[in-house]
N, C-alpha and C positions, 0 to 999 in steps of 0.2 A: 690831185687825184684824177686818174683817167676815168673816162665815162664807163668803161667796162668794170673797173674796180668799184665805182660808185653804184653801178647796177647790181653787182654781186653783194654789196653791203645792203642794199634795199631788199634783195631776196633773202639774205641772212636774217635781217630784222623781221621780215614777214614770216619766215619759216619758224622762228622761235616763238611766235605768238600762238597760244593754244587757249582759246576761249570760245564759248558757245555763241557769242555775238560778234565774232571776228571771222571773216571769210578765211578758210584754211588754205594755205599754200601747200598743195599735195606733193609736188615735185617741180624740179626745174631742169632744163637741158641747155647746154652750151652748143649752139649751132652756128658754125663759122664765127662771125663777129657779133652774134646776137644771143640773147638769153630768152628762151621760151619758158613760160611758167604755166603750170596746170593748177587751176584753182577749184575750190569747192563750187558746185553748181547751185546757183540761186535763181530758180526759174520764174519767180514772180516779179521781176523787174526791180526798180528802185522806188524810193518813197515819192519822188517827184512824179513818176509815171502813175503811181497809185492815186495821188492827189488829183491829177488831171482826169482820172476816170470817175471820181466820186462827185456826187451832186454838190455843187458850190465849192469844190475843192476842200471839203471838210470831212473829218473822220469823227466817229462817235467819241465821247469822252473816255469810255473804258478802253477802246482801241488805242486812242492817243496816249493814254496813261501807260498802257502796256508797251507800246513802241518806244515812248520816251524813256521808260525805265531800262529797256534793253539798250538803247542808244547810250544812256548814261553809264550802264555797266561796261559797255565796250570801251568808252573813252577812259573811264576810271581804271580799267584793267591796263590800258596802254600806259597811262601815267604812273601807275604802280610798278609797271615793268620798265620805267624810265625811257619810254618812247613817246615822242610827240608826233602826231599825224601831220599837222601843218596845212591840211587842205580839206577840212571837214565841211560837207554840205549835204543836203538831202539826197543829192545824186550819188553820194558815196555810201549810203545805207541801202543795202539790198534786202529783199525778202525771199526766204527759201520756201520750199514746198510745204513746210509746217508753219508758215506765217511768222517766222522768227526774223527779227532784224539782225543783219550782219554788216559790220563796217568793212569796207573794201578800199582798194586803191591806195597802196602804201608807197607810191612813187616819190612823195616828198617827205616821208617819215624820216625822223632822225633820232638817234639816241641822245640822251642828255644826262648830265650829272645832277645830283640833288643840289638845289640852290642856284642852278644855272637858269638864266632868263630864257623864256620861250620866244621872246620877241627879237626881231632884227632891229638894228639901230633906228631905221626909219619908222617902224611901228612904235617903238618906245617913245620917240620924239612926238609922234602924233597923239599918243595917249597922255602926254604931259602938257600939251597945249591947252590954254584956257578956252572954254567954250564961249560962243558969241551970245549966249542967252542971258 
């Protein structure tokens, strides 16, 4: 599959996602050999940036609970939609002006069929190796 077709697949995947905790892809444009995307604006940075600003890198329990539930809702929605993100980290969760968590960056996302493994061969092998403990 060409890079351009793969990029269009990623845009199509992201554009079909409609959830309050997923950054919306508003539109996209083909410009020469590139694809430009316009995303929902999340002006409060990502969770890593928030943690570096807080005392001791900690959030209060109520805030942590609220953020975690929103993160869970976003990932659960993806899996219900048969999409796997494949690159989740706190850097990929943005905060909008209303302090809502939004999952972003779908560059490695892929569709999957029910019953299909989420893991690559290397990851599956690592998970089955016995621990040294």
